[in-house]
C-alpha positions in Angstrom: -11.4 -4.4 -9.0 -10.3 -0.9 -8.0 -9.3 1.6 -10.7 -8.0 4.3 -8.3 -4.3 4.8 -7.9 -4.3 6.5 -4.5 -0.8 8.1 -5.3 -2.5 10.0 -8.0 -5.2 11.4 -5.9 -4.6 14.9 -4.4 -7.1 15.7 -1.5 -7.6 19.2 0.0 -10.0 20.3 2.7 -11.4 23.8 2.6 -11.8 25.8 5.8 -14.9 24.7 7.7 -14.5 21.0 6.8 -12.5 18.5 8.8 -11.7 14.9 7.6 -13.9 13.4 10.3 -17.1 15.6 9.5 -19.6 17.1 9.7 -21.5 15.4 7.0 -23.5 18.5 6.0 -22.7 20.7 4.4 -20.0 18.7 2.7 -19.4 19.1 -1.0 -16.9 17.5 -3.4 -15.2 19.1 -6.4 -13.3 16.7 -8.6 -11.0 17.6 -11.5 -8.3 15.9 -13.3 -5.2 16.3 -15.5 -5.3 14.6 -18.8 -1.6 14.7 -19.2 -0.6 13.4 -15.7 -3.6 11.3 -14.8 -3.8 13.0 -11.4 -7.2 13.5 -9.7 -7.8 16.7 -7.7 -10.5 16.4 -5.0 -11.5 19.3 -2.8 -13.9 18.9 0.1 -15.6 21.8 1.7 -18.9 23.3 2.8 -19.1 24.7 -0.7 -17.9 23.6 -4.2 -14.3 24.9 -4.9 -15.1 27.7 -7.4 -11.5 28.5 -7.9 -10.8 24.8 -9.0 -13.5 24.9 -11.7 -13.3 28.6 -12.9 -10.4 28.3 -15.3 -11.2 28.6 -19.1 -10.1 25.0 -19.8 -12.5 23.6 -17.1 -15.3 25.9 -18.2 -15.0 24.7 -21.8 -14.6 21.0 -21.1 -17.1 20.9 -18.1 -15.7 17.5 -17.2 -15.5 18.2 -13.5 -17.6 16.1 -11.2 -19.4 17.7 -8.2 -21.1 15.9 -5.4 -22.9 16.7 -2.0 -24.5 15.0 1.0 -28.2 15.8 1.3 -30.5 15.0 4.2 -33.1 12.3 3.4 -36.1 11.1 5.2 -34.3 8.0 6.6 -30.7 8.8 6.1 -28.4 11.1 4.1 -27.7 10.4 0.5 -24.7 11.4 -1.8 -25.7 13.3 -4.9 -23.3 13.4 -7.8 -23.6 15.9 -10.8 -22.2 15.4 -14.2 -22.7 18.1 -16.9 -23.5 16.1 -20.2 -24.7 19.0 -22.4 -25.9 22.5 -22.6 -24.0 25.7 -22.7 -20.4 25.9 -23.9 -19.0 22.3 -23.7 -16.7 20.2 -25.7 -18.0 17.1 -27.4 -21.4 15.6 -28.3 -23.8 14.6 -25.5 -23.7 10.9 -26.5 -19.8 11.0 -26.3 -19.7 12.8 -22.9 -22.4 10.6 -21.5 -20.4 7.5 -22.4 -17.2 8.9 -20.8 -18.9 10.0 -17.7 -20.4 6.5 -17.3 -17.1 4.8 -18.0 -15.2 7.0 -15.5 -17.9 7.0 -12.7 -16.6 4.0 -10.9 -13.1 5.8 -10.6 -14.8 9.0 -9.5 -16.8 7.3 -6.8 -13.6 5.4 -5.6 -11.9 8.8 -5.4 -14.8 10.2 -3.3 -14.8 7.1 -1.0 -11.0 6.9 -0.6 -10.5 10.7 -0.4 -13.1 11.0 2.4 -12.2 7.7 4.1 -11.9 9.4 7.6 -15.5 10.5 7.4 -16.6 7.0 6.6 -14.5 5.7 9.5 -16.1 8.2 11.9 -19.7 7.6 10.5 -19.8 4.0 9.1 -23.5 4.1 8.3 -22.6 6.6 5.5 -21.0 3.7 3.6 -24.6 2.3 3.1 -26.1 5.6 2.1 -27.6 5.7 -1.4 -25.7 7.4 -4.3 -27.7 9.3 -6.9 -26.0 10.4 -10.1 -27.6 13.4 -11.9 -26.8 13.5 -15.6 -27.5 17.1 -16.7 -28.4 17.6 -20.3 -30.6 19.6 -22.6 -31.6 16.4 -24.4 -34.2 14.3 -22.6 -32.5 11.1 -23.5 -29.4 12.0 -21.4 -31.0 14.2 -18.7 -31.6 11.7 -16.0 -30.9 10.6 -12.3 -29.7 7.1 -11.6 -29.0 5.1 -8.4 -25.3 4.0 -8.5 -25.2 1.9 -5.3 -23.6 2.9 -2.0 -20.2 4.3 -1.1 -19.0 1.1 0.4 -19.4 -0.5 -3.2 -16.4 1.8 -4.1 -13.9 0.9 -1.4 -10.4 0.7 -2.5 
């Protein structure tokens, strides 16, 4: 069952990135508003530094970044979550639990927000997704497979 409300997803493309491609370089910057529930997704050849440079975002570090990387057989989508280290709000266990709970919504936002890319390159729907949980504690610092983009169709 889908969790994403497409009406609450705002998508923006940076110069150098078109809805249909290219696949690489293609990076995703996702932030949200706790008050409105809106998600803000920017797609571009680089991460949207302006979107993640505000004091609140730097303190919370609850943005999710992702990028397509070339693989031996096919591209793969790599997703990055900042669980601990540096100046962040919340304990690593609490942050890890929140990221894991919200990741299906995040992946739905990537898949829906970039649906024109998947329409123009259907094979990307079966590309592996790797989620990198970045933490100073070994227990939370790991990389996991989270299926394929087509698992997160809305």
